[in-house]
N, CA, C and O atoms as CSV, one atom per row, in Angstrom:
chain,resi,resn,atom,element,x,y,z
A,1,MET,N,N,-25.771,10.496,0.094
A,1,MET,CA,C,-24.587,10.925,-0.600
A,1,MET,C,C,-23.940,11.387,-1.107
A,1,MET,O,O,-23.167,10.947,-1.958
A,2,ASP,N,N,-24.110,12.664,-0.626
A,2,ASP,CA,C,-22.645,12.996,-0.756
A,2,ASP,C,C,-21.251,11.918,0.094
A,2,ASP,O,O,-20.041,12.129,0.023
A,3,SER,N,N,-21.775,11.078,0.651
A,3,SER,CA,C,-20.483,9.783,1.630
A,3,SER,C,C,-20.376,9.402,0.051
A,3,SER,O,O,-19.735,10.186,-0.649
A,4,LEU,N,N,-20.983,8.204,-0.587
A,4,LEU,CA,C,-20.872,8.300,-1.747
A,4,LEU,C,C,-20.232,8.888,-2.581
A,4,LEU,O,O,-19.516,8.260,-3.362
A,5,ASN,N,N,-20.367,10.632,-2.630
A,5,ASN,CA,C,-19.118,11.236,-4.006
A,5,ASN,C,C,-18.321,11.192,-2.783
A,5,ASN,O,O,-18.171,9.978,-2.645
A,6,GLU,N,N,-17.786,11.687,-1.921
A,6,GLU,CA,C,-16.717,11.858,-1.629
A,6,GLU,C,C,-15.551,11.141,-2.061
A,6,GLU,O,O,-14.472,11.427,-2.580
A,7,ALA,N,N,-16.642,9.247,-1.333
A,7,ALA,CA,C,-16.167,7.500,-1.745
A,7,ALA,C,C,-15.142,7.804,-3.196
A,7,ALA,O,O,-13.926,7.650,-3.310
A,8,LEU,N,N,-16.335,8.373,-4.390
A,8,LEU,CA,C,-16.266,8.204,-5.229
A,8,LEU,C,C,-14.576,8.534,-5.844
A,8,LEU,O,O,-13.628,7.779,-6.061
A,9,GLN,N,N,-14.810,10.467,-6.028
A,9,GLN,CA,C,-13.902,10.992,-5.357
A,9,GLN,C,C,-12.839,10.812,-4.522
A,9,GLN,O,O,-12.479,11.950,-4.218
A,10,ARG,N,N,-12.267,10.163,-4.083
A,10,ARG,CA,C,-11.193,10.059,-3.051
A,10,ARG,C,C,-10.799,8.349,-4.360
A,10,ARG,O,O,-9.930,8.298,-5.231
A,11,SER,N,N,-11.305,7.797,-4.167
A,11,SER,CA,C,-11.212,6.582,-5.586
A,11,SER,C,C,-10.597,6.769,-6.788
A,11,SER,O,O,-9.720,6.060,-7.282
A,12,PHE,N,N,-11.015,7.596,-7.164
A,12,PHE,CA,C,-10.372,8.312,-8.617
A,12,PHE,C,C,-9.474,9.123,-7.986
A,12,PHE,O,O,-8.767,9.558,-8.895
A,13,THR,N,N,-9.140,9.524,-7.066
A,13,THR,CA,C,-8.151,10.584,-6.691
A,13,THR,C,C,-6.693,9.520,-6.767
A,13,THR,O,O,-5.705,9.582,-7.499
A,14,ILE,N,N,-7.088,8.506,-5.610
A,14,ILE,CA,C,-6.120,7.646,-5.309
A,14,ILE,C,C,-5.754,6.970,-6.369
A,14,ILE,O,O,-4.528,6.911,-6.462
A,15,ASN,N,N,-6.603,6.177,-7.613
A,15,ASN,CA,C,-6.898,6.002,-9.152
A,15,ASN,C,C,-5.181,7.093,-9.967
A,15,ASN,O,O,-4.310,6.477,-10.582
A,16,LYS,N,N,-5.117,8.316,-9.793
A,16,LYS,CA,C,-4.677,9.162,-11.421
A,16,LYS,C,C,-3.229,8.972,-10.059
A,16,LYS,O,O,-2.139,8.676,-10.547
A,17,LYS,N,N,-3.271,9.133,-8.570
A,17,LYS,CA,C,-1.998,8.729,-7.872
A,17,LYS,C,C,-1.069,7.947,-8.376
A,17,LYS,O,O,0.142,8.166,-8.367
A,18,ILE,N,N,-1.753,6.818,-8.924
A,18,ILE,CA,C,-1.488,5.402,-8.451
A,18,ILE,C,C,-0.906,5.473,-9.967
A,18,ILE,O,O,0.214,5.059,-10.263
A,19,GLU,N,N,-2.100,6.233,-11.171
A,19,GLU,CA,C,-1.679,5.729,-12.471
A,19,GLU,C,C,0.099,6.295,-12.761
A,19,GLU,O,O,1.080,5.729,-13.244
A,20,GLY,N,N,-0.131,7.641,-12.202
A,20,GLY,CA,C,0.696,8.911,-12.550
A,20,GLY,C,C,2.348,8.404,-11.867
A,20,GLY,O,O,3.368,9.086,-11.764
A,21,LEU,N,N,2.111,6.995,-11.492
A,21,LEU,CA,C,3.988,6.129,-11.200
A,21,LEU,C,C,4.537,5.950,-11.876
A,21,LEU,O,O,3.710,5.397,-12.601
A,22,PRO,N,N,5.721,5.908,-12.600
A,22,PRO,CA,C,6.399,4.962,-13.474
A,22,PRO,C,C,5.627,3.784,-13.102
A,22,PRO,O,O,5.248,3.713,-11.933
A,23,GLN,N,N,5.360,2.928,-13.845
A,23,GLN,CA,C,5.754,1.595,-14.068
A,23,GLN,C,C,6.579,0.305,-13.302
A,23,GLN,O,O,6.049,-0.691,-12.810
A,24,ASP,N,N,7.621,0.536,-13.337
A,24,ASP,CA,C,8.239,0.093,-12.035
A,24,ASP,C,C,9.160,0.167,-11.176
A,24,ASP,O,O,10.217,-0.417,-10.936
A,25,ILE,N,N,8.220,1.466,-10.518
A,25,ILE,CA,C,7.498,1.518,-9.045
A,25,ILE,C,C,6.959,0.572,-8.961
A,25,ILE,O,O,7.253,-0.360,-8.212
A,26,LYS,N,N,5.884,0.644,-9.870
A,26,LYS,CA,C,4.339,-0.019,-9.119
A,26,LYS,C,C,4.728,-1.984,-8.326
A,26,LYS,O,O,4.152,-2.699,-7.507
A,27,HIS,N,N,6.143,-2.133,-9.290
A,27,HIS,CA,C,6.378,-3.984,-9.698
A,27,HIS,C,C,8.091,-3.766,-8.342
A,27,HIS,O,O,8.756,-4.573,-7.692
A,28,GLN,N,N,8.124,-2.373,-8.511
A,28,GLN,CA,C,9.663,-2.968,-7.065
A,28,GLN,C,C,8.320,-3.369,-5.644
A,28,GLN,O,O,7.123,-3.084,-5.676
A,29,ARG,N,N,9.101,-4.105,-4.511
A,29,ARG,CA,C,8.768,-4.610,-3.337
A,29,ARG,C,C,9.446,-3.590,-2.106
A,29,ARG,O,O,10.471,-2.954,-2.353
A,30,ILE,N,N,8.725,-3.499,-0.678
A,30,ILE,CA,C,8.957,-2.884,0.410
A,30,ILE,C,C,8.687,-3.921,1.401
A,30,ILE,O,O,7.884,-4.844,1.542
A,31,THR,N,N,9.929,-3.276,2.198
A,31,THR,CA,C,9.767,-4.764,4.211
A,31,THR,C,C,8.256,-4.207,4.621
A,31,THR,O,O,7.610,-3.419,3.929
A,32,ILE,N,N,7.907,-4.663,5.636
A,32,ILE,CA,C,6.908,-5.244,6.390
A,32,ILE,C,C,7.563,-3.487,7.280
A,32,ILE,O,O,6.787,-2.638,7.718
A,33,ARG,N,N,8.821,-3.396,7.318
A,33,ARG,CA,C,9.029,-1.919,8.556
A,33,ARG,C,C,8.708,-0.786,7.724
A,33,ARG,O,O,8.053,0.161,8.158
A,34,GLN,N,N,9.052,-0.836,6.793
A,34,GLN,CA,C,8.694,0.553,5.226
A,34,GLN,C,C,7.021,0.454,6.185
A,34,GLN,O,O,6.572,1.133,7.108
A,35,VAL,N,N,6.386,-0.922,5.286
A,35,VAL,CA,C,4.643,-0.209,5.109
A,35,VAL,C,C,4.214,0.237,6.756
A,35,VAL,O,O,3.273,0.915,7.167
A,36,ALA,N,N,5.425,-0.512,7.542
A,36,ALA,CA,C,4.852,0.055,9.025
A,36,ALA,C,C,5.305,1.307,9.340
A,36,ALA,O,O,4.320,1.987,9.055
A,37,GLU,N,N,6.275,2.184,9.802
A,37,GLU,CA,C,6.597,3.231,9.532
A,37,GLU,C,C,5.599,4.111,8.592
A,37,GLU,O,O,5.057,5.098,9.090
A,38,TYR,N,N,5.392,3.813,7.449
A,38,TYR,CA,C,4.581,4.471,6.602
A,38,TYR,C,C,3.230,5.050,7.278
A,38,TYR,O,O,2.748,6.171,7.435
A,39,CYS,N,N,2.696,3.121,7.744
A,39,CYS,CA,C,1.143,3.396,8.118
A,39,CYS,C,C,0.934,3.984,9.838
A,39,CYS,O,O,-0.088,4.489,10.302
A,40,MET,N,N,2.413,3.694,10.646
A,40,MET,CA,C,2.070,4.228,11.340
A,40,MET,C,C,2.111,3.715,12.536
A,40,MET,O,O,2.185,4.480,13.499
A,41,VAL,N,N,2.072,2.316,12.721
A,41,VAL,CA,C,1.991,0.976,12.750
A,41,VAL,C,C,2.815,-0.066,13.502
A,41,VAL,O,O,3.054,-0.584,12.411
A,42,SER,N,N,3.195,-0.522,14.000
A,42,SER,CA,C,3.799,-2.196,15.015
A,42,SER,C,C,4.543,-2.325,13.375
A,42,SER,O,O,4.395,-1.612,12.383
A,43,ASN,N,N,5.697,-4.018,13.691
A,43,ASN,CA,C,5.532,-4.580,12.867
A,43,ASN,C,C,4.225,-5.671,12.773
A,43,ASN,O,O,3.471,-6.182,11.945
A,44,SER,N,N,4.555,-5.646,14.435
A,44,SER,CA,C,3.739,-6.739,14.463
A,44,SER,C,C,1.772,-6.415,13.480
A,44,SER,O,O,0.945,-7.204,13.024
A,45,THR,N,N,1.811,-5.255,13.553
A,45,THR,CA,C,0.415,-4.985,13.330
A,45,THR,C,C,0.283,-5.413,12.134
A,45,THR,O,O,-0.780,-5.977,11.874
A,46,VAL,N,N,1.541,-5.246,10.813
A,46,VAL,CA,C,1.164,-5.842,9.924
A,46,VAL,C,C,2.039,-6.619,9.639
A,46,VAL,O,O,2.594,-6.754,8.548
A,47,GLN,N,N,2.261,-7.326,10.863
A,47,GLN,CA,C,2.051,-9.124,9.870
A,47,GLN,C,C,0.863,-9.901,10.221
A,47,GLN,O,O,0.670,-11.094,9.983
A,48,ARG,N,N,-0.138,-8.828,10.996
A,48,ARG,CA,C,-0.881,-9.264,11.599
A,48,ARG,C,C,-2.078,-9.020,10.465
A,48,ARG,O,O,-2.857,-9.972,10.510
A,49,TRP,N,N,-2.287,-8.486,9.922
A,49,TRP,CA,C,-3.163,-7.922,7.941
A,49,TRP,C,C,-2.212,-8.623,7.067
A,49,TRP,O,O,-2.347,-8.493,5.850
A,50,LEU,N,N,-1.107,-9.473,7.623
A,50,LEU,CA,C,-0.483,-10.363,5.875
A,50,LEU,C,C,-1.120,-11.561,6.234
A,50,LEU,O,O,-1.039,-12.546,5.500
A,51,LYS,N,N,-1.931,-11.582,7.604
A,51,LYS,CA,C,-1.802,-13.443,8.157
A,51,LYS,C,C,-3.869,-13.043,7.657
A,51,LYS,O,O,-4.509,-13.807,6.935
A,52,GLU,N,N,-4.467,-11.732,8.275
A,52,GLU,CA,C,-5.689,-12.046,8.234
A,52,GLU,C,C,-5.957,-11.605,6.612
A,52,GLU,O,O,-7.066,-11.097,6.446
A,53,GLY,N,N,-4.984,-11.737,5.196
A,53,GLY,CA,C,-5.466,-11.353,4.245
A,53,GLY,C,C,-5.741,-9.876,4.004
A,53,GLY,O,O,-6.505,-9.668,3.062
A,54,LYS,N,N,-5.320,-8.883,4.600
A,54,LYS,CA,C,-5.727,-7.585,4.213
A,54,LYS,C,C,-4.690,-6.915,3.582
A,54,LYS,O,O,-4.474,-5.896,2.927
A,55,LEU,N,N,-4.056,-8.028,4.101
A,55,LEU,CA,C,-2.192,-7.465,2.877
A,55,LEU,C,C,-1.392,-8.450,2.149
A,55,LEU,O,O,-1.465,-9.519,2.756
A,56,LYS,N,N,-0.644,-8.547,1.084
A,56,LYS,CA,C,-0.444,-9.612,0.426
A,56,LYS,C,C,0.287,-9.268,0.451
A,56,LYS,O,O,0.504,-8.065,0.594
A,57,SER,N,N,1.438,-10.508,0.270
A,57,SER,CA,C,3.274,-10.913,0.437
A,57,SER,C,C,3.591,-11.658,-0.243
A,57,SER,O,O,3.151,-12.708,-0.712
A,58,LEU,N,N,4.741,-10.855,-0.336
A,58,LEU,CA,C,6.023,-12.908,-0.953
A,58,LEU,C,C,6.368,-13.833,-0.625
A,58,LEU,O,O,6.101,-14.877,-1.221
A,59,LYS,N,N,7.064,-13.775,0.412
A,59,LYS,CA,C,8.126,-14.298,0.830
A,59,LYS,C,C,9.067,-14.294,0.323
A,59,LYS,O,O,8.699,-14.645,-0.798
A,60,LEU,N,N,10.410,-14.119,0.238
A,60,LEU,CA,C,11.446,-14.594,-0.190
A,60,LEU,C,C,12.285,-16.559,0.070
A,60,LEU,O,O,11.453,-17.382,0.450
A,61,PRO,N,N,13.314,-16.945,-0.076
A,61,PRO,CA,C,14.053,-17.681,-0.478
A,61,PRO,C,C,14.728,-17.861,1.197
A,61,PRO,O,O,15.270,-18.905,1.561
A,62,SER,N,N,14.557,-16.561,2.148
A,62,SER,CA,C,14.599,-16.636,3.308
A,62,SER,C,C,14.517,-16.040,4.301
A,62,SER,O,O,15.014,-15.325,5.170
A,63,ASN,N,N,13.097,-16.978,3.579
A,63,ASN,CA,C,11.556,-16.559,4.887
A,63,ASN,C,C,10.906,-14.862,4.780
A,63,ASN,O,O,9.745,-14.558,5.054
A,64,GLN,N,N,12.334,-13.598,4.165
A,64,GLN,CA,C,11.520,-12.988,5.447
A,64,GLN,C,C,10.451,-12.112,3.730
A,64,GLN,O,O,10.730,-12.352,2.555
A,65,LYS,N,N,9.554,-11.363,4.121
A,65,LYS,CA,C,8.554,-11.707,3.019
A,65,LYS,C,C,8.214,-9.159,2.524
A,65,LYS,O,O,8.277,-8.058,3.072
A,66,ARG,N,N,7.934,-9.755,1.335
A,66,ARG,CA,C,7.889,-8.171,0.868
A,66,ARG,C,C,6.517,-8.380,0.034
A,66,ARG,O,O,5.746,-9.217,-0.435
A,67,ILE,N,N,6.764,-7.116,0.184
A,67,ILE,CA,C,5.199,-6.315,0.125
A,67,ILE,C,C,5.160,-4.969,-1.623
A,67,ILE,O,O,5.436,-3.770,-1.578
A,68,SER,N,N,4.775,-5.694,-2.773
A,68,SER,CA,C,4.530,-5.013,-4.223
A,68,SER,C,C,4.156,-3.905,-3.380
A,68,SER,O,O,3.824,-3.896,-2.195
A,69,VAL,N,N,4.326,-2.564,-4.587
A,69,VAL,CA,C,4.183,-1.025,-4.143
A,69,VAL,C,C,2.471,-1.791,-4.826
A,69,VAL,O,O,1.549,-2.183,-4.110
A,70,ALA,N,N,2.488,-1.799,-5.601
A,70,ALA,CA,C,1.410,-2.617,-6.274
A,70,ALA,C,C,0.205,-2.253,-5.121
A,70,ALA,O,O,-0.411,-1.228,-4.826
A,71,ASP,N,N,0.211,-3.975,-4.525
A,71,ASP,CA,C,-0.607,-4.512,-3.550
A,71,ASP,C,C,-1.118,-3.271,-3.335
A,71,ASP,O,O,-2.157,-2.729,-3.714
A,72,PHE,N,N,0.535,-2.628,-2.112
A,72,PHE,CA,C,0.494,-2.095,-1.124
A,72,PHE,C,C,-0.407,-0.317,-1.586
A,72,PHE,O,O,-1.031,0.484,-0.890
A,73,MET,N,N,-0.200,-0.331,-2.404
A,73,MET,CA,C,-1.631,0.842,-2.594
A,73,MET,C,C,-2.956,0.574,-3.114
A,73,MET,O,O,-3.752,1.485,-3.343
A,74,ASP,N,N,-3.200,-0.578,-3.296
A,74,ASP,CA,C,-4.101,-1.192,-3.053
A,74,ASP,C,C,-5.100,-1.458,-1.716
A,74,ASP,O,O,-6.295,-1.437,-1.422
A,75,PHE,N,N,-3.856,-1.709,-1.145
A,75,PHE,CA,C,-4.101,-1.986,0.333
A,75,PHE,C,C,-4.867,-0.232,0.969
A,75,PHE,O,O,-5.919,0.095,1.518
A,76,LEU,N,N,-3.818,0.380,0.568
A,76,LEU,CA,C,-4.333,2.220,1.223
A,76,LEU,C,C,-5.695,2.482,0.726
A,76,LEU,O,O,-6.574,2.843,1.508
A,77,GLN,N,N,-5.988,2.267,-0.936
A,77,GLN,CA,C,-6.716,2.883,-1.540
A,77,GLN,C,C,-8.127,1.960,-0.413
A,77,GLN,O,O,-8.700,2.777,0.308
A,78,ARG,N,N,-8.645,0.505,-0.248
A,78,ARG,CA,C,-9.559,-0.409,0.610
A,78,ARG,C,C,-9.444,0.441,1.909
A,78,ARG,O,O,-10.431,1.059,2.308
A,79,TYR,N,N,-8.550,0.472,2.413
A,79,TYR,CA,C,-8.535,1.659,3.235
A,79,TYR,C,C,-8.431,3.179,4.277
A,79,TYR,O,O,-8.127,3.604,5.391
A,80,GLN,N,N,-9.013,3.598,2.738
A,80,GLN,CA,C,-9.034,4.984,3.068
A,80,GLN,C,C,-7.808,5.392,3.625
A,80,GLN,O,O,-8.072,6.413,4.260
A,81,ILE,N,N,-6.170,5.048,3.766
A,81,ILE,CA,C,-5.314,5.840,3.837
A,81,ILE,C,C,-4.841,6.781,2.610
A,81,ILE,O,O,-4.989,6.698,1.391
A,82,HIS,N,N,-4.008,8.010,3.735
A,82,HIS,CA,C,-3.523,8.517,1.950
A,82,HIS,C,C,-2.561,8.199,1.600
A,82,HIS,O,O,-1.755,7.743,2.412
A,83,VAL,N,N,-2.241,8.307,0.231
A,83,VAL,CA,C,-1.356,8.047,-0.785
A,83,VAL,C,C,-0.721,9.202,-0.982
A,83,VAL,O,O,-1.161,10.238,-1.480
A,84,SER,N,N,0.886,8.842,-0.350
A,84,SER,CA,C,1.647,10.079,-0.115
A,84,SER,C,C,3.053,9.585,-1.500
A,84,SER,O,O,4.046,8.864,-1.402
A,85,GLU,N,N,2.537,10.312,-2.564
A,85,GLU,CA,C,3.570,10.322,-3.671
A,85,GLU,C,C,4.623,10.376,-3.811
A,85,GLU,O,O,5.247,9.915,-4.767
A,86,GLU,N,N,5.247,11.217,-2.459
A,86,GLU,CA,C,6.832,11.467,-1.616
A,86,GLU,C,C,7.303,9.990,-1.971
A,86,GLU,O,O,8.191,9.720,-2.780
A,87,PHE,N,N,6.272,8.728,-0.945
A,87,PHE,CA,C,7.429,7.950,-0.622
A,87,PHE,C,C,7.336,7.321,-1.208
A,87,PHE,O,O,8.501,6.929,-1.278
A,88,PHE,N,N,6.429,6.334,-2.309
A,88,PHE,CA,C,6.338,6.547,-3.709
A,88,PHE,C,C,7.630,5.735,-4.656
A,88,PHE,O,O,7.937,4.612,-5.056
A,89,ARG,N,N,8.249,7.548,-4.697
A,89,ARG,CA,C,8.866,8.166,-5.128
A,89,ARG,C,C,10.066,7.155,-5.453
A,89,ARG,O,O,10.333,6.383,-6.374
A,90,ARG,N,N,10.869,7.679,-3.808
A,90,ARG,CA,C,11.842,7.530,-3.022
A,90,ARG,C,C,12.684,6.044,-2.713
A,90,ARG,O,O,13.820,6.047,-2.238
A,91,LYS,N,N,11.878,4.682,-3.090
A,91,LYS,CA,C,12.169,3.567,-3.042
A,91,LYS,C,C,12.409,3.476,-4.266
A,91,LYS,O,O,12.781,2.405,-4.744
């Protein structure tokens, strides 16, 4: 029961952080490199997450991929990764 309560509290806390961000930030796009740096993984790992459907991306006409901040925050919440408001406010 404690783990359920802890999970609910984490979800509530993350949702509050997401709601607190300005709307324009949620619609901004970030690069694979920025996601990799935030999660402390390689670009290849992020590309694998994209391929596996764990993380959504948009493909630009130049074939580069971008991740919306909203989709990235959803990913962080699903995989219980710490959400740093500072990271998103500086984008």
